[in-house]
Predicted model as a PDB file, atoms N, CA, C, CB and O in Angstrom, pLDDT in the B-factor column:
MODEL        1                                                                  
ATOM      1  N   MET A   1      71.503 117.936  94.491  1.00 62.00           N  
ATOM      2  CA  MET A   1      70.584 118.304  95.619  1.00 62.00           C  
ATOM      3  C   MET A   1      71.362 119.102  96.573  1.00 62.00           C  
ATOM      4  CB  MET A   1      69.961 117.058  96.338  1.00 62.00           C  
ATOM      5  O   MET A   1      72.561 118.881  96.746  1.00 62.00           O  
ATOM      6  N   ALA A   2      70.744 119.992  97.179  1.00 69.00           N  
ATOM      7  CA  ALA A   2      71.252 120.897  98.220  1.00 69.00           C  
ATOM      8  C   ALA A   2      71.602 120.127  99.526  1.00 69.00           C  
ATOM      9  CB  ALA A   2      70.194 122.001  98.517  1.00 69.00           C  
ATOM     10  O   ALA A   2      70.943 119.138  99.847  1.00 69.00           O  
ATOM     11  N   LYS A   3      72.529 120.531 100.199  1.00 90.00           N  
ATOM     12  CA  LYS A   3      72.908 119.929 101.468  1.00 90.00           C  
ATOM     13  C   LYS A   3      72.651 120.878 102.466  1.00 90.00           C  
ATOM     14  CB  LYS A   3      74.315 119.484 101.529  1.00 90.00           C  
ATOM     15  O   LYS A   3      72.663 122.061 102.123  1.00 90.00           O  
ATOM     16  N   GLY A   4      72.399 120.564 103.741  1.00 92.00           N  
ATOM     17  CA  GLY A   4      72.332 121.517 104.865  1.00 92.00           C  
ATOM     18  C   GLY A   4      73.021 120.964 106.089  1.00 92.00           C  
ATOM     19  O   GLY A   4      73.400 119.800 106.210  1.00 92.00           O  
ATOM     20  N   LYS A   5      73.129 121.825 106.887  1.00 94.00           N  
ATOM     21  CA  LYS A   5      73.754 121.766 108.172  1.00 94.00           C  
ATOM     22  C   LYS A   5      72.904 122.142 109.260  1.00 94.00           C  
ATOM     23  CB  LYS A   5      74.888 122.562 108.206  1.00 94.00           C  
ATOM     24  O   LYS A   5      72.680 123.350 109.333  1.00 94.00           O  
ATOM     25  N   VAL A   6      72.385 121.421 110.108  1.00 95.00           N  
ATOM     26  CA  VAL A   6      71.446 121.988 111.099  1.00 95.00           C  
ATOM     27  C   VAL A   6      72.117 122.056 112.423  1.00 95.00           C  
ATOM     28  CB  VAL A   6      70.151 121.159 111.205  1.00 95.00           C  
ATOM     29  O   VAL A   6      72.881 121.135 112.712  1.00 95.00           O  
ATOM     30  N   THR A   7      71.932 123.027 113.265  1.00 95.00           N  
ATOM     31  CA  THR A   7      72.517 122.961 114.545  1.00 95.00           C  
ATOM     32  C   THR A   7      71.458 123.428 115.603  1.00 95.00           C  
ATOM     33  CB  THR A   7      73.811 123.821 114.582  1.00 95.00           C  
ATOM     34  O   THR A   7      70.621 124.230 115.190  1.00 95.00           O  
ATOM     35  N   PHE A   8      71.398 123.106 116.670  1.00 96.00           N  
ATOM     36  CA  PHE A   8      70.509 123.246 117.708  1.00 96.00           C  
ATOM     37  C   PHE A   8      71.154 124.007 118.982  1.00 96.00           C  
ATOM     38  CB  PHE A   8      70.012 121.864 118.056  1.00 96.00           C  
ATOM     39  O   PHE A   8      72.249 123.594 119.363  1.00 96.00           O  
ATOM     40  N   ASP A   9      70.591 125.023 119.627  1.00 96.00           N  
ATOM     41  CA  ASP A   9      70.956 125.411 120.924  1.00 96.00           C  
ATOM     42  C   ASP A   9      70.297 124.424 121.880  1.00 96.00           C  
ATOM     43  CB  ASP A   9      70.558 126.867 121.205  1.00 96.00           C  
ATOM     44  O   ASP A   9      69.136 124.651 122.220  1.00 96.00           O  
ATOM     45  N   GLN A  10      70.892 123.417 122.315  1.00 95.00           N  
ATOM     46  CA  GLN A  10      70.285 122.478 122.986  1.00 95.00           C  
ATOM     47  C   GLN A  10      69.692 122.906 124.103  1.00 95.00           C  
ATOM     48  CB  GLN A  10      71.040 121.549 123.239  1.00 95.00           C  
ATOM     49  O   GLN A  10      68.527 122.625 124.383  1.00 95.00           O  
ATOM     50  N   ASP A  11      70.559 123.718 124.922  1.00 96.00           N  
ATOM     51  CA  ASP A  11      70.265 124.143 126.195  1.00 96.00           C  
ATOM     52  C   ASP A  11      69.256 125.001 126.269  1.00 96.00           C  
ATOM     53  CB  ASP A  11      71.263 124.657 126.775  1.00 96.00           C  
ATOM     54  O   ASP A  11      68.930 125.411 127.382  1.00 96.00           O  
ATOM     55  N   LEU A  12      68.623 125.405 125.205  1.00 97.00           N  
ATOM     56  CA  LEU A  12      67.438 126.361 125.188  1.00 97.00           C  
ATOM     57  C   LEU A  12      66.312 125.733 124.543  1.00 97.00           C  
ATOM     58  CB  LEU A  12      67.740 127.678 124.466  1.00 97.00           C  
ATOM     59  O   LEU A  12      65.231 126.322 124.518  1.00 97.00           O  
ATOM     60  N   CYS A  13      66.460 124.550 123.998  1.00 97.00           N  
ATOM     61  CA  CYS A  13      65.305 123.563 123.237  1.00 97.00           C  
ATOM     62  C   CYS A  13      64.411 123.201 124.413  1.00 97.00           C  
ATOM     63  CB  CYS A  13      65.970 122.010 122.440  1.00 97.00           C  
ATOM     64  O   CYS A  13      64.906 122.820 125.474  1.00 97.00           O  
ATOM     65  N   LYS A  14      63.106 123.316 124.237  1.00 97.00           N  
ATOM     66  CA  LYS A  14      62.137 122.697 125.251  1.00 97.00           C  
ATOM     67  C   LYS A  14      61.663 121.553 124.700  1.00 97.00           C  
ATOM     68  CB  LYS A  14      60.968 123.555 125.650  1.00 97.00           C  
ATOM     69  O   LYS A  14      60.752 121.077 125.378  1.00 97.00           O  
ATOM     70  N   GLY A  15      61.954 120.880 123.650  1.00 97.00           N  
ATOM     71  CA  GLY A  15      61.499 119.661 123.121  1.00 97.00           C  
ATOM     72  C   GLY A  15      60.046 119.670 122.738  1.00 97.00           C  
ATOM     73  O   GLY A  15      59.311 118.727 123.030  1.00 97.00           O  
ATOM     74  N   CYS A  16      59.633 120.723 122.090  1.00 97.00           N  
ATOM     75  CA  CYS A  16      58.184 120.676 121.698  1.00 97.00           C  
ATOM     76  C   CYS A  16      57.954 119.791 120.523  1.00 97.00           C  
ATOM     77  CB  CYS A  16      57.655 122.067 121.370  1.00 97.00           C  
ATOM     78  O   CYS A  16      56.808 119.364 120.379  1.00 97.00           O  
ATOM     79  N   ALA A  17      58.802 119.475 119.722  1.00 98.00           N  
ATOM     80  CA  ALA A  17      58.804 118.587 118.740  1.00 98.00           C  
ATOM     81  C   ALA A  17      58.110 119.186 117.450  1.00 98.00           C  
ATOM     82  CB  ALA A  17      58.171 117.361 119.237  1.00 98.00           C  
ATOM     83  O   ALA A  17      57.761 118.459 116.521  1.00 98.00           O  
ATOM     84  N   LEU A  18      57.945 120.464 117.452  1.00 98.00           N  
ATOM     85  CA  LEU A  18      57.467 121.089 116.014  1.00 98.00           C  
ATOM     86  C   LEU A  18      58.587 120.892 114.894  1.00 98.00           C  
ATOM     87  CB  LEU A  18      57.163 122.801 116.156  1.00 98.00           C  
ATOM     88  O   LEU A  18      58.193 120.823 113.729  1.00 98.00           O  
ATOM     89  N   CYS A  19      59.674 120.817 115.104  1.00 98.00           N  
ATOM     90  CA  CYS A  19      60.808 120.699 114.285  1.00 98.00           C  
ATOM     91  C   CYS A  19      60.780 119.241 113.737  1.00 98.00           C  
ATOM     92  CB  CYS A  19      62.126 121.044 115.080  1.00 98.00           C  
ATOM     93  O   CYS A  19      60.921 119.056 112.528  1.00 98.00           O  
ATOM     94  N   VAL A  20      60.610 118.253 114.555  1.00 98.00           N  
ATOM     95  CA  VAL A  20      60.355 116.982 114.198  1.00 98.00           C  
ATOM     96  C   VAL A  20      59.364 116.736 113.110  1.00 98.00           C  
ATOM     97  CB  VAL A  20      59.992 116.347 115.281  1.00 98.00           C  
ATOM     98  O   VAL A  20      59.611 116.040 112.125  1.00 98.00           O  
ATOM     99  N   GLU A  21      58.026 117.449 113.375  1.00 98.00           N  
ATOM    100  CA  GLU A  21      56.879 117.227 112.465  1.00 98.00           C  
ATOM    101  C   GLU A  21      57.155 118.067 111.116  1.00 98.00           C  
ATOM    102  CB  GLU A  21      55.459 117.694 113.205  1.00 98.00           C  
ATOM    103  O   GLU A  21      56.549 117.756 110.091  1.00 98.00           O  
ATOM    104  N   ALA A  22      58.034 119.087 111.126  1.00 98.00           N  
ATOM    105  CA  ALA A  22      58.285 119.946 110.118  1.00 98.00           C  
ATOM    106  C   ALA A  22      59.239 119.338 109.062  1.00 98.00           C  
ATOM    107  CB  ALA A  22      58.798 121.167 110.682  1.00 98.00           C  
ATOM    108  O   ALA A  22      59.110 119.573 107.861  1.00 98.00           O  
ATOM    109  N   CYS A  23      60.222 118.528 109.589  1.00 98.00           N  
ATOM    110  CA  CYS A  23      61.209 117.902 108.658  1.00 98.00           C  
ATOM    111  C   CYS A  23      60.550 116.975 107.705  1.00 98.00           C  
ATOM    112  CB  CYS A  23      62.282 117.141 109.418  1.00 98.00           C  
ATOM    113  O   CYS A  23      59.903 115.980 108.030  1.00 98.00           O  
ATOM    114  N   PRO A  24      60.799 117.442 106.361  1.00 97.00           N  
ATOM    115  CA  PRO A  24      60.459 116.534 105.190  1.00 97.00           C  
ATOM    116  C   PRO A  24      61.184 115.256 105.013  1.00 97.00           C  
ATOM    117  CB  PRO A  24      60.652 117.239 103.983  1.00 97.00           C  
ATOM    118  O   PRO A  24      60.605 114.270 104.558  1.00 97.00           O  
ATOM    119  N   VAL A  25      62.495 115.236 105.375  1.00 96.00           N  
ATOM    120  CA  VAL A  25      63.260 113.921 105.297  1.00 96.00           C  
ATOM    121  C   VAL A  25      63.419 113.052 106.593  1.00 96.00           C  
ATOM    122  CB  VAL A  25      64.640 114.228 104.818  1.00 96.00           C  
ATOM    123  O   VAL A  25      64.179 112.097 106.750  1.00 96.00           O  
ATOM    124  N   LYS A  26      62.478 113.628 107.537  1.00 97.00           N  
ATOM    125  CA  LYS A  26      62.388 112.955 108.916  1.00 97.00           C  
ATOM    126  C   LYS A  26      63.868 112.493 109.647  1.00 97.00           C  
ATOM    127  CB  LYS A  26      61.451 111.596 108.698  1.00 97.00           C  
ATOM    128  O   LYS A  26      64.123 111.371 110.085  1.00 97.00           O  
ATOM    129  N   ILE A  27      64.692 113.590 109.648  1.00 97.00           N  
ATOM    130  CA  ILE A  27      65.946 113.430 110.365  1.00 97.00           C  
ATOM    131  C   ILE A  27      66.158 114.110 111.669  1.00 97.00           C  
ATOM    132  CB  ILE A  27      66.950 113.836 109.550  1.00 97.00           C  
ATOM    133  O   ILE A  27      67.212 114.142 112.305  1.00 97.00           O  
ATOM    134  N   VAL A  28      65.021 114.649 111.984  1.00 98.00           N  
ATOM    135  CA  VAL A  28      65.111 115.548 113.237  1.00 98.00           C  
ATOM    136  C   VAL A  28      64.358 114.722 114.312  1.00 98.00           C  
ATOM    137  CB  VAL A  28      64.403 117.109 113.018  1.00 98.00           C  
ATOM    138  O   VAL A  28      63.304 114.170 113.999  1.00 98.00           O  
ATOM    139  N   GLU A  29      64.812 114.628 115.447  1.00 97.00           N  
ATOM    140  CA  GLU A  29      64.143 113.714 116.430  1.00 97.00           C  
ATOM    141  C   GLU A  29      64.424 114.165 117.793  1.00 97.00           C  
ATOM    142  CB  GLU A  29      64.596 112.258 116.278  1.00 97.00           C  
ATOM    143  O   GLU A  29      65.458 114.812 117.956  1.00 97.00           O  
ATOM    144  N   ILE A  30      63.687 113.934 118.773  1.00 97.00           N  
ATOM    145  CA  ILE A  30      63.951 114.479 120.144  1.00 97.00           C  
ATOM    146  C   ILE A  30      64.798 113.394 120.777  1.00 97.00           C  
ATOM    147  CB  ILE A  30      62.576 114.795 121.016  1.00 97.00           C  
ATOM    148  O   ILE A  30      64.506 112.199 120.783  1.00 97.00           O  
ATOM    149  N   ASP A  31      65.811 113.906 121.276  1.00 96.00           N  
ATOM    150  CA  ASP A  31      66.981 113.040 122.006  1.00 96.00           C  
ATOM    151  C   ASP A  31      66.521 112.501 123.327  1.00 96.00           C  
ATOM    152  CB  ASP A  31      68.333 113.936 122.306  1.00 96.00           C  
ATOM    153  O   ASP A  31      66.663 113.182 124.343  1.00 96.00           O  
ATOM    154  N   LYS A  32      66.020 111.402 123.358  1.00 96.00           N  
ATOM    155  CA  LYS A  32      65.393 110.927 124.807  1.00 96.00           C  
ATOM    156  C   LYS A  32      66.617 110.495 125.795  1.00 96.00           C  
ATOM    157  CB  LYS A  32      64.284 109.497 124.601  1.00 96.00           C  
ATOM    158  O   LYS A  32      66.349 110.137 126.942  1.00 96.00           O  
ATOM    159  N   ALA A  33      67.879 110.531 125.361  1.00 96.00           N  
ATOM    160  CA  ALA A  33      69.026 110.229 125.989  1.00 96.00           C  
ATOM    161  C   ALA A  33      69.489 111.513 126.879  1.00 96.00           C  
ATOM    162  CB  ALA A  33      70.055 109.789 124.925  1.00 96.00           C  
ATOM    163  O   ALA A  33      69.908 111.407 128.031  1.00 96.00           O  
ATOM    164  N   THR A  34      69.369 112.568 126.273  1.00 96.00           N  
ATOM    165  CA  THR A  34      69.570 113.602 126.886  1.00 96.00           C  
ATOM    166  C   THR A  34      68.897 114.674 127.646  1.00 96.00           C  
ATOM    167  CB  THR A  34      69.974 113.939 126.292  1.00 96.00           C  
ATOM    168  O   THR A  34      67.848 115.021 127.103  1.00 96.00           O  
ATOM    169  N   ILE A  35      69.161 115.267 128.673  1.00 97.00           N  
ATOM    170  CA  ILE A  35      68.401 116.208 129.382  1.00 97.00           C  
ATOM    171  C   ILE A  35      69.028 117.467 129.460  1.00 97.00           C  
ATOM    172  CB  ILE A  35      68.108 115.768 130.645  1.00 97.00           C  
ATOM    173  O   ILE A  35      70.078 117.493 130.102  1.00 97.00           O  
ATOM    174  N   ASN A  36      68.604 118.587 128.921  1.00 96.00           N  
ATOM    175  CA  ASN A  36      69.242 119.799 128.791  1.00 96.00           C  
ATOM    176  C   ASN A  36      69.234 120.627 130.255  1.00 96.00           C  
ATOM    177  CB  ASN A  36      68.512 120.584 127.613  1.00 96.00           C  
ATOM    178  O   ASN A  36      68.785 120.093 131.269  1.00 96.00           O  
ATOM    179  N   LYS A  37      69.773 121.969 130.253  1.00 94.00           N  
ATOM    180  CA  LYS A  37      69.729 122.631 131.564  1.00 94.00           C  
ATOM    181  C   LYS A  37      68.350 122.906 132.124  1.00 94.00           C  
ATOM    182  CB  LYS A  37      70.445 123.897 131.480  1.00 94.00           C  
ATOM    183  O   LYS A  37      68.118 122.999 133.329  1.00 94.00           O  
ATOM    184  N   LYS A  38      67.341 123.046 131.041  1.00 94.00           N  
ATOM    185  CA  LYS A  38      66.078 123.472 131.598  1.00 94.00           C  
ATOM    186  C   LYS A  38      65.280 122.194 131.868  1.00 94.00           C  
ATOM    187  CB  LYS A  38      65.311 124.464 130.630  1.00 94.00           C  
ATOM    188  O   LYS A  38      64.119 122.323 132.257  1.00 94.00           O  
ATOM    189  N   GLY A  39      65.801 120.966 131.698  1.00 97.00           N  
ATOM    190  CA  GLY A  39      65.155 119.860 132.159  1.00 97.00           C  
ATOM    191  C   GLY A  39      64.158 119.222 131.152  1.00 97.00           C  
ATOM    192  O   GLY A  39      63.119 118.622 131.427  1.00 97.00           O  
ATOM    193  N   TYR A  40      64.760 119.510 129.767  1.00 97.00           N  
ATOM    194  CA  TYR A  40      63.797 119.000 128.798  1.00 97.00           C  
ATOM    195  C   TYR A  40      64.851 118.105 127.826  1.00 97.00           C  
ATOM    196  CB  TYR A  40      62.898 120.335 127.957  1.00 97.00           C  
ATOM    197  O   TYR A  40      66.075 118.233 127.847  1.00 97.00           O  
ATOM    198  N   ASN A  41      64.087 117.162 126.964  1.00 98.00           N  
ATOM    199  CA  ASN A  41      64.828 116.393 126.015  1.00 98.00           C  
ATOM    200  C   ASN A  41      64.878 117.255 124.774  1.00 98.00           C  
ATOM    201  CB  ASN A  41      64.189 114.982 125.754  1.00 98.00           C  
ATOM    202  O   ASN A  41      63.866 117.663 124.203  1.00 98.00           O  
ATOM    203  N   PRO A  42      66.149 117.512 124.383  1.00 97.00           N  
ATOM    204  CA  PRO A  42      66.193 118.695 123.208  1.00 97.00           C  
ATOM    205  C   PRO A  42      66.066 117.718 121.927  1.00 97.00           C  
ATOM    206  CB  PRO A  42      67.839 119.775 123.171  1.00 97.00           C  
ATOM    207  O   PRO A  42      66.097 116.488 121.950  1.00 97.00           O  
ATOM    208  N   ALA A  43      65.906 118.606 120.744  1.00 97.00           N  
ATOM    209  CA  ALA A  43      65.896 117.976 119.507  1.00 97.00           C  
ATOM    210  C   ALA A  43      67.268 117.997 119.033  1.00 97.00           C  
ATOM    211  CB  ALA A  43      64.961 118.600 118.556  1.00 97.00           C  
ATOM    212  O   ALA A  43      68.091 118.861 119.337  1.00 97.00           O  
ATOM    213  N   SER A  44      67.511 116.814 118.131  1.00 96.00           N  
ATOM    214  CA  SER A  44      68.663 116.755 117.367  1.00 96.00           C  
ATOM    215  C   SER A  44      68.582 115.999 115.991  1.00 96.00           C  
ATOM    216  CB  SER A  44      69.650 116.171 118.186  1.00 96.00           C  
ATOM    217  O   SER A  44      67.531 115.468 115.634  1.00 96.00           O  
ATOM    218  N   VAL A  45      69.704 115.967 115.246  1.00 96.00           N  
ATOM    219  CA  VAL A  45      69.520 115.382 113.992  1.00 96.00           C  
ATOM    220  C   VAL A  45      70.190 114.052 113.896  1.00 96.00           C  
ATOM    221  CB  VAL A  45      69.992 116.268 112.960  1.00 96.00           C  
ATOM    222  O   VAL A  45      71.313 113.871 114.367  1.00 96.00           O  
ATOM    223  N   SER A  46      69.468 113.067 113.253  1.00 95.00           N  
ATOM    224  CA  SER A  46      70.044 111.674 113.259  1.00 95.00           C  
ATOM    225  C   SER A  46      70.849 111.532 112.283  1.00 95.00           C  
ATOM    226  CB  SER A  46      69.143 110.630 113.184  1.00 95.00           C  
ATOM    227  O   SER A  46      71.802 110.785 112.507  1.00 95.00           O  
ATOM    228  N   ASP A  47      70.769 112.118 111.016  1.00 95.00           N  
ATOM    229  CA  ASP A  47      71.764 111.677 109.882  1.00 95.00           C  
ATOM    230  C   ASP A  47      71.890 113.148 109.311  1.00 95.00           C  
ATOM    231  CB  ASP A  47      71.142 110.383 108.660  1.00 95.00           C  
ATOM    232  O   ASP A  47      70.884 113.574 108.743  1.00 95.00           O  
ATOM    233  N   MET A  48      72.970 113.962 109.386  1.00 95.00           N  
ATOM    234  CA  MET A  48      73.376 115.199 108.986  1.00 95.00           C  
ATOM    235  C   MET A  48      73.331 115.097 107.470  1.00 95.00           C  
ATOM    236  CB  MET A  48      74.746 115.587 109.571  1.00 95.00           C  
ATOM    237  O   MET A  48      72.836 115.982 106.773  1.00 95.00           O  
ATOM    238  N   ASP A  49      73.925 113.866 106.941  1.00 94.00           N  
ATOM    239  CA  ASP A  49      74.031 113.721 105.573  1.00 94.00           C  
ATOM    240  C   ASP A  49      72.798 113.873 104.544  1.00 94.00           C  
ATOM    241  CB  ASP A  49      74.550 112.509 105.448  1.00 94.00           C  
ATOM    242  O   ASP A  49      72.852 114.212 103.362  1.00 94.00           O  
ATOM    243  N   LYS A  50      71.692 113.535 105.305  1.00 95.00           N  
ATOM    244  CA  LYS A  50      70.419 113.630 104.560  1.00 95.00           C  
ATOM    245  C   LYS A  50      69.780 114.958 104.494  1.00 95.00           C  
ATOM    246  CB  LYS A  50      69.468 112.738 105.123  1.00 95.00           C  
ATOM    247  O   LYS A  50      68.846 115.155 103.716  1.00 95.00           O  
ATOM    248  N   CYS A  51      70.249 115.901 105.291  1.00 96.00           N  
ATOM    249  CA  CYS A  51      69.626 117.347 105.525  1.00 96.00           C  
ATOM    250  C   CYS A  51      69.647 118.012 104.035  1.00 96.00           C  
ATOM    251  CB  CYS A  51      70.607 118.346 106.722  1.00 96.00           C  
ATOM    252  O   CYS A  51      70.651 117.942 103.326  1.00 96.00           O  
ATOM    253  N   VAL A  52      68.448 118.664 103.627  1.00 95.00           N  
ATOM    254  CA  VAL A  52      68.413 119.158 102.315  1.00 95.00           C  
ATOM    255  C   VAL A  52      68.461 120.504 102.483  1.00 95.00           C  
ATOM    256  CB  VAL A  52      67.290 118.745 101.519  1.00 95.00           C  
ATOM    257  O   VAL A  52      68.396 121.184 101.458  1.00 95.00           O  
ATOM    258  N   GLY A  53      68.587 121.204 103.824  1.00 95.00           N  
ATOM    259  CA  GLY A  53      68.773 122.681 103.885  1.00 95.00           C  
ATOM    260  C   GLY A  53      67.444 123.482 103.764  1.00 95.00           C  
ATOM    261  O   GLY A  53      67.449 124.671 103.444  1.00 95.00           O  
ATOM    262  N   CYS A  54      66.442 122.870 103.999  1.00 95.00           N  
ATOM    263  CA  CYS A  54      65.033 123.505 103.659  1.00 95.00           C  
ATOM    264  C   CYS A  54      64.719 124.611 104.809  1.00 95.00           C  
ATOM    265  CB  CYS A  54      63.758 122.261 103.637  1.00 95.00           C  
ATOM    266  O   CYS A  54      64.114 125.656 104.567  1.00 95.00           O  
ATOM    267  N   ALA A  55      65.144 124.295 105.925  1.00 96.00           N  
ATOM    268  CA  ALA A  55      64.906 125.338 107.203  1.00 96.00           C  
ATOM    269  C   ALA A  55      63.546 125.149 107.574  1.00 96.00           C  
ATOM    270  CB  ALA A  55      65.140 126.994 106.875  1.00 96.00           C  
ATOM    271  O   ALA A  55      63.058 126.080 108.214  1.00 96.00           O  
ATOM    272  N   ASN A  56      62.741 124.078 107.307  1.00 97.00           N  
ATOM    273  CA  ASN A  56      61.444 123.987 107.852  1.00 97.00           C  
ATOM    274  C   ASN A  56      61.516 123.885 109.423  1.00 97.00           C  
ATOM    275  CB  ASN A  56      60.719 122.780 107.230  1.00 97.00           C  
ATOM    276  O   ASN A  56      60.643 124.411 110.113  1.00 97.00           O  
ATOM    277  N   CYS A  57      62.481 123.258 109.925  1.00 98.00           N  
ATOM    278  CA  CYS A  57      62.597 123.179 111.227  1.00 98.00           C  
ATOM    279  C   CYS A  57      62.942 124.419 112.111  1.00 98.00           C  
ATOM    280  CB  CYS A  57      63.457 122.262 111.389  1.00 98.00           C  
ATOM    281  O   CYS A  57      62.579 124.588 113.274  1.00 98.00           O  
ATOM    282  N   ALA A  58      63.589 125.125 111.471  1.00 97.00           N  
ATOM    283  CA  ALA A  58      64.044 126.629 112.028  1.00 97.00           C  
ATOM    284  C   ALA A  58      62.950 127.306 111.974  1.00 97.00           C  
ATOM    285  CB  ALA A  58      65.161 127.457 111.234  1.00 97.00           C  
ATOM    286  O   ALA A  58      62.674 127.943 112.991  1.00 97.00           O  
ATOM    287  N   THR A  59      62.039 127.381 110.848  1.00 97.00           N  
ATOM    288  CA  THR A  59      60.872 128.160 110.669  1.00 97.00           C  
ATOM    289  C   THR A  59      59.852 127.822 111.762  1.00 97.00           C  
ATOM    290  CB  THR A  59      60.299 127.936 109.284  1.00 97.00           C  
ATOM    291  O   THR A  59      59.102 128.689 112.212  1.00 97.00           O  
ATOM    292  N   MET A  60      59.834 126.647 112.150  1.00 97.00           N  
ATOM    293  CA  MET A  60      58.656 126.221 113.026  1.00 97.00           C  
ATOM    294  C   MET A  60      59.055 126.459 114.630  1.00 97.00           C  
ATOM    295  CB  MET A  60      58.291 124.547 112.720  1.00 97.00           C  
ATOM    296  O   MET A  60      58.215 126.586 115.521  1.00 97.00           O  
ATOM    297  N   CYS A  61      60.523 126.495 114.826  1.00 98.00           N  
ATOM    298  CA  CYS A  61      60.813 126.745 116.104  1.00 98.00           C  
ATOM    299  C   CYS A  61      60.328 128.015 116.903  1.00 98.00           C  
ATOM    300  CB  CYS A  61      62.070 126.698 116.111  1.00 98.00           C  
ATOM    301  O   CYS A  61      60.729 129.148 116.637  1.00 98.00           O  
ATOM    302  N   PRO A  62      59.473 127.741 117.858  1.00 97.00           N  
ATOM    303  CA  PRO A  62      58.912 128.944 118.556  1.00 97.00           C  
ATOM    304  C   PRO A  62      60.015 129.622 119.313  1.00 97.00           C  
ATOM    305  CB  PRO A  62      57.742 128.565 119.538  1.00 97.00           C  
ATOM    306  O   PRO A  62      59.806 130.789 119.645  1.00 97.00           O  
ATOM    307  N   ASP A  63      61.187 129.051 119.644  1.00 95.00           N  
ATOM    308  CA  ASP A  63      62.109 129.812 120.630  1.00 95.00           C  
ATOM    309  C   ASP A  63      63.514 129.944 119.741  1.00 95.00           C  
ATOM    310  CB  ASP A  63      62.343 128.888 122.224  1.00 95.00           C  
ATOM    311  O   ASP A  63      64.589 130.057 120.331  1.00 95.00           O  
ATOM    312  N   ALA A  64      63.449 129.927 118.497  1.00 96.00           N  
ATOM    313  CA  ALA A  64      64.449 130.133 117.601  1.00 96.00           C  
ATOM    314  C   ALA A  64      65.746 129.580 117.850  1.00 96.00           C  
ATOM    315  CB  ALA A  64      64.574 131.372 117.436  1.00 96.00           C  
ATOM    316  O   ALA A  64      66.738 130.210 117.485  1.00 96.00           O  
ATOM    317  N   VAL A  65      65.852 128.505 118.415  1.00 97.00           N  
ATOM    318  CA  VAL A  65      67.095 127.648 118.724  1.00 97.00           C  
ATOM    319  C   VAL A  65      67.737 127.060 117.775  1.00 97.00           C  
ATOM    320  CB  VAL A  65      66.874 126.677 119.518  1.00 97.00           C  
ATOM    321  O   VAL A  65      68.839 126.575 118.031  1.00 97.00           O  
ATOM    322  N   ILE A  66      67.151 126.966 116.374  1.00 97.00           N  
ATOM    323  CA  ILE A  66      67.755 126.135 115.385  1.00 97.00           C  
ATOM    324  C   ILE A  66      68.267 127.087 114.344  1.00 97.00           C  
ATOM    325  CB  ILE A  66      66.768 125.077 114.802  1.00 97.00           C  
ATOM    326  O   ILE A  66      67.678 128.118 114.017  1.00 97.00           O  
ATOM    327  N   THR A  67      69.543 126.619 113.788  1.00 97.00           N  
ATOM    328  CA  THR A  67      70.157 127.381 112.708  1.00 97.00           C  
ATOM    329  C   THR A  67      70.482 126.388 111.505  1.00 97.00           C  
ATOM    330  CB  THR A  67      71.490 128.126 113.245  1.00 97.00           C  
ATOM    331  O   THR A  67      71.014 125.292 111.685  1.00 97.00           O  
ATOM    332  N   VAL A  68      70.105 126.890 110.250  1.00 96.00           N  
ATOM    333  CA  VAL A  68      70.439 125.995 109.133  1.00 96.00           C  
ATOM    334  C   VAL A  68      71.274 126.754 108.258  1.00 96.00           C  
ATOM    335  CB  VAL A  68      69.228 125.451 108.388  1.00 96.00           C  
ATOM    336  O   VAL A  68      71.027 127.915 107.933  1.00 96.00           O  
ATOM    337  N   GLU A  69      72.398 126.003 107.827  1.00 94.00           N  
ATOM    338  CA  GLU A  69      73.213 126.653 106.853  1.00 94.00           C  
ATOM    339  C   GLU A  69      73.150 125.620 105.589  1.00 94.00           C  
ATOM    340  CB  GLU A  69      74.773 126.945 107.449  1.00 94.00           C  
ATOM    341  O   GLU A  69      73.095 124.395 105.689  1.00 94.00           O  
ATOM    342  N   ARG A  70      73.172 126.389 104.359  1.00 91.00           N  
ATOM    343  CA  ARG A  70      73.160 125.459 103.151  1.00 91.00           C  
ATOM    344  C   ARG A  70      74.370 125.615 102.572  1.00 91.00           C  
ATOM    345  CB  ARG A  70      72.075 125.703 102.123  1.00 91.00           C  
ATOM    346  O   ARG A  70      75.027 126.654 102.635  1.00 91.00           O  
ATOM    347  N   ASP A  71      74.781 124.361 101.858  1.00 83.00           N  
ATOM    348  CA  ASP A  71      76.154 124.465 101.044  1.00 83.00           C  
ATOM    349  C   ASP A  71      75.775 124.876  99.687  1.00 83.00           C  
ATOM    350  CB  ASP A  71      77.026 123.035 100.962  1.00 83.00           C  
ATOM    351  O   ASP A  71      76.640 125.038  98.827  1.00 83.00           O  
TER     352      ASP A  71                                                      
ENDMDL                                                                          
END                                                                             
């Protein structure tokens, strides 16, 4: 199975949660403990080892703050 690595530009994320809904393995979540420079709770990945590198999260992001790399 393919593995992926997801990175977020957390300072630009507005916490819309479209990426959360798009993730088929449910590892993307809104980080309620963090507030970015814009005053939003940004998205983050809870378990990178489960990422399949599908890039659904990046495709759904209206602000293009998500980068997905596949192994």
